[in-house]
N, C-alpha and C positions, 0 to 999 in steps of 0.2 A: 533589367534582371539580376536578382539578388544573387551575391557570388556564394558558392559553396562553401561550407564550413570547413576549416583546416584543424588538424589535431597533430600535436607534437609527438605522441606515443600511439604508434600503430602497428598492430600485429597482423601479418599477412597470412592468410590461409587459403588453401585450395579445397574444396569440397567435390568428392565425386561419389557415385552410387555405392552404397554398402554392398552390392552384389557385383561380382567380377565376370560373371558367365550367364549368357542368355539362358533363361529358364525353360526355352522351348527346344533349342538345338545344341545347348552347352559350348557354344563358340565363345570366345572372349568379346567382352564388350569394348568398344573404341570410343573415344571422345568424337563427338559429332558437332555439338552446339555449346555455346555460353549462355547457360539459363539466366544468369545475372552476375553483374559485377558491380558491388556497391561496398559503403563504408557502413558498419554497424556499431553502435555504442551499446556495451553491454555492462554489467556490474563488474564484470571480470576484466575488462580493457575494450580499447576501441579496435575492431576487427576489419580489415581489409578484405573482404571475401569475394572469392571467384569461385562461382557455383558452375560446373562443368556438366552437361548432359550427355550421356552415353547411348549409343545404340549398336544393335547387332549388325554386323556388316556381311552377314550370310544372305546371298541373293535368293536363296531357296527358303529361308526362315520365313514362317507365317508371321513372325512379330519383328521383322526386320524395321519397320517404320516407328517402332515405339521408342519414346526418349525415357532413359530412366534417370531420376534424379536423387540427390542425397537428402535422406530424411533427417540427418544432423543438420543440414542448411536450412531446410524448410522449419525445423523446430527452433532455429536460432531467432529468427525474426518474421514478423507478419508482411504480407505484400505491402509495398510502397511505404515502409515506415523506416525511420533511421534507428530508433531505439529498439533494443532486444526485448525478446518476450519475457524474459527474466525481469526486465524492468517494468513492463506492462504487469506482470505478475505482483510485483512488490508495490505498485500503486494501488492496486485492488485490495491487498493485503492491508495496506496502511489505512486506506479510506473505510474499509468494511469491517475489517478485523479489529483495528485499533481506533476507529472512529476519528482520525485526524482531519483537520480542515484542509482545503486546497493549499493554503499558506503553508501549515506545517508539512504538508508533503512536498511541496516546493523545496523548503528549506532543506529538508532531510536528504531529498534526491540530488540538490546542489552540492552539499557536502559530501556525498558519496561519490559524485562525478568529478569533483574538483581535482583529486589526485591524478586522474586519469586524463587531465587536460581537456575535459568535456563540460559542456553546461545544458541546462535545460531552461526554458523559459515558463512562466506561470501558465500561458495558454497551452503549450506544449502538455503540461501535466493533464489539463482537462482532455486533450485528445487521447492521452494515454487511457485516461479513465474510460474514456468511450470505447477504446479498443479492448480492455479489460471487459466491459459489458458485452462486446461482441463475442469474446471467446466464451463467456460463460453462455450466451446463447447457443453457440456451436455445440456444446457438449451437455446440453440439458433437456436430453430427449429421454425422460425418465420410464417410458413405456418399453423402451428397449433394454432396460436394466433389468435383466432377470434376478440379479443379486437382491438388488433393492426391492424389486417386487415381493422377494421371498420374505426380506426383513418386513415389509407391509403387513404381508399375511400374517407373520408372527405376532406383530403388535395390534392386530385386529383393525387395522386402518391408519390414517394419518391425520395429524393436528396441522392444519394450514395457517401458516403465518404470512402477512403482506407488509412490508415497511418500504417506505418512500424516503430516497435518499437524494439531496441535492448536492451536486458537487461544487457549486457556486451560485451564489444569489442571482436569479434572474435567468437561469438556465433551465434545461430541461429536468425532469425528475426520474431517476431510475428507480423503477420497482422491482423490488425482489421478493418471490414468493418461494417459500421453502416448507418442507415437513419437519416440524419441531422435534418429532421423535428421533428421526434418522440424521436432521440436519442437511437432507438433500435438496439442491435446487431445483425447483420445479419450473420455473419461469423467470426471466428477467427482461424488461422491456423499458426503453426511455419513452416517456410521453410529455407531450406539451400541455395538456391539461388535465386534471384529476378529476372528472366529474365521475359519477356513480357508473354510467355507461360505459366509460373508458375503462374504468378499473374492472367491471364485469369482463371485458374483453382481455385483460391481463390474467384474470384469473380463470378464463375458459379452457386453457389447456389442462388444468387441474382437474376441472369438471369431466373433461373428456377422457381422463384415465379411468373413470368409472370404478373408484376404490371408495371404501368407506371413510368418511370424514368423522373423526370423533370429536372435533372441536376447531375453533378458529381463533387466531389471535391478531391483533393489530395495535398501532400507536395510539389509538384513539380517534384519530381522524375521522370526522363524520363520514365522508364520502367512501372510506375503507369499509366502516361498520355496516353501512347501508348496503354496499356490494356485497360483502359476505352474507349479511342476512338474508338479500335477494336469492342467492344461490343455495344457500343451506340454512333456510328458516327455521329448521328444527334442532340445530346445533348450537351448543352452548359457546359462548364468545367471551374472551377475556383479554383485558388489556395488558401489553407487554409489561411486565414488572420493571425492566429498565427504564422504558419510556415514563411510566407513572412515577418511579423514584427521580427520574431526571427532571420532569417537571415540577414535582414536588419540591426538589431540592433548589431550583434556580433562584429564590430570593436570597437563600443563605449563600449560594455560590457567588452572587453577585457582591454580596458583602465582603464575603471572603477576599475577592479579587481587589476591593477597594482597600481593603486592608493591608493587602500585600503591595498594592500601588504605593501606599501611604509609607510602608517599612522602606521601599526601595527609593522613594524620594528622599527620605531624611538619612539614608546610609550610603547609598551608590557615589554620589558626588565627593564624599569624603574618602571612600576607599579607592576610588580612581585617582584622586591627587595623592594619597599615601603610596600608591603602586608606582605612580610616575616619580615621586621623589625617591623610592627605593631603586628604581633603574637609573636613575641620575647619579645616585651615589655608589654604586657597584664598582665602577672604574676608578674610584680615588681611594679604596680601602683596601686593607690586606685580605689574604686569602680566606682567613678564618671569620672575618666580619663579613665578607662577600658571602660566604656560605650561610651565615645568619640572615644576611638579608634575602636570601633565595628563599628561605624558610618563611620569612615574613610576607614574601611576595606571593608563596602558594597559600597562606592563610587567606590574603586578600583575594586572589582568583577564587578561593572556596566560597568566600563571602559573597562575590558577584555572581558565582554559579547558583548559589541558593535563591539570591534574589532574581535571576532570571528564569527559574523554573515555572512550568505552568501547571495548575491543577486539573482536574476532569471531573466533571460531574458524573454520578452524583455525590460520591463521598471522600473525592480527592481534594481536601481543602488545603490549598497551598500555603496560607498564611500559618496555618497550624504547625505545618512541618518546617516552614521556614524558621518559625520562632524556636522550635526546638533544635534545630540544626545550628542557629546562632549562639543558641546557649551552649551547645557542645563546644563550638569553636571558641566562644569566650572562656569557657572552662579549660580547655587545651591551652590557650594563651595565657591563662593564670598560672598553670603547671609550668609552663615555658619559664615564666618570670621567677618562679620559685626555685626551680631545680635547675635551671639551665638549658640551653639549647639542646645538648646531646642527650641527655636524660629524657626530657619532655618527648623527643621523637620516638 
């Protein structure tokens, strides 16, 4: 049996229902059961939560057997999960909003959780993305959204977009179906195969809305295009501009990464060596010289940060930005040499 995780810094919190009186007889609610007692990792800290369930003790009350829960406790974390809902939402935003890879999300989450004495594994990140997808599905009933339906009526219909996202190679694909005009999520599903018939099933809830479809959009995947054309044969289709530009820029982006790798290979080792020498010399010099060494160490750190930066298709070419940044650092060092440390700063 795997031992439970332990945390150095834990916040203890007790949650009770937000109402204090029985809505039927107005008698005070009393604690009757412990709904749950668990440790939850959130972005704000590690919480040892106790969730108390309250009931009306009036024997004549028709609601005496009902258990009242805390809405705040239920909103903190999903059932049977250790990581809070805020972390689930962050994973979804990083993946779908910023198009980060699984490894990039893992790195960012690890950096955020480290000060809390908590950690997250790469596989747990995948589970968190699955949980995000589950939350999306639970709130994606557009037919009941009267405000959205009103917007659709004003727009004269919707433009349907479908996009498949793989959290990691070899895993299921998450298909997101949206209305381009309002940004409203219409459906989201995990699929193990992306054939035309399966994608028609993913798009079926949109068809069931019985609203006018003005156009369709996809990333040009053949099965997506065929499924859209089968359901809306007389509607114009367009390839997503981002996906088109992304694919068109891949050869340049690959070359850009190669150039940056060569820059890193030719500079990184020397910078690391210089910074090591600076740290070794700090304890053997006067205070003024130590301050100068700290400034030079900051320059070295800046160079390493520039060389570690990653670009993003289609237009964020990191080698170009790295070259510009290194030129700025070189110019600053030149001013430092000519004018002295204090003036250059």
